[in-house]
C-alpha positions in Angstrom: -18.2 31.3 -40.5 -15.5 28.6 -40.3 -15.7 25.8 -37.8 -12.7 27.3 -36.0 -14.5 30.6 -35.7 -17.6 29.0 -34.4 -15.7 26.9 -31.9 -13.9 30.0 -30.7 -17.2 31.9 -30.4 -18.7 29.1 -28.3 -15.6 28.8 -26.0 -15.5 32.6 -25.4 -19.1 32.3 -24.1 -18.0 29.6 -21.6 -14.6 30.7 -20.4 -14.1 33.1 -17.5 -13.3 36.7 -18.4 -9.6 36.5 -17.7 -9.2 33.5 -20.0 -11.2 35.3 -22.7 -9.0 38.4 -22.5 -5.9 36.3 -22.8 -7.2 34.4 -25.8 -8.5 37.5 -27.5 -5.1 39.2 -27.1 -3.3 36.2 -28.6 -5.7 35.8 -31.5 -5.4 39.6 -32.2 -1.6 39.2 -32.2 -1.8 36.3 -34.7 -4.2 38.2 -36.9 -1.9 41.2 -37.0 1.1 39.0 -37.8 -0.8 37.3 -40.6 -1.9 40.6 -42.0 1.8 41.6 -42.3 2.9 38.2 -43.6 5.0 37.9 -40.4 3.8 34.6 -38.9 7.4 33.3 -39.0 8.0 35.8 -36.1 5.5 33.9 -34.0 7.4 30.7 -34.5 10.7 32.4 -33.6 9.2 33.7 -30.3 8.0 30.2 -29.5 11.4 28.6 -30.1 13.0 31.4 -28.1 10.7 30.6 -25.2 11.4 26.9 -25.4 15.2 27.7 -25.2 14.6 30.0 -22.2 12.5 27.3 -20.5 15.3 24.7 -21.1 17.9 27.1 -19.6 15.7 27.7 -16.6 15.3 24.0 -16.0 19.0 23.1 -16.5 20.9 22.1 -13.4 23.4 24.7 -12.3 27.0 23.6 -12.0 29.1 24.7 -9.0 32.8 25.0 -9.3 
């Protein structure tokens, strides 16, 4: 087992169930993307979210 897998296993034993469910869901999504050679989609989603966050934080202009 890799160091990353061992660390994840240890963390899942310590985190509350809500955090564990979120992490498991994200890891499952990443595994599925990797299985389909589609990890570049994950980066696209991340960039899209960054842009949306910037738009949300931008001051609105009044005319």
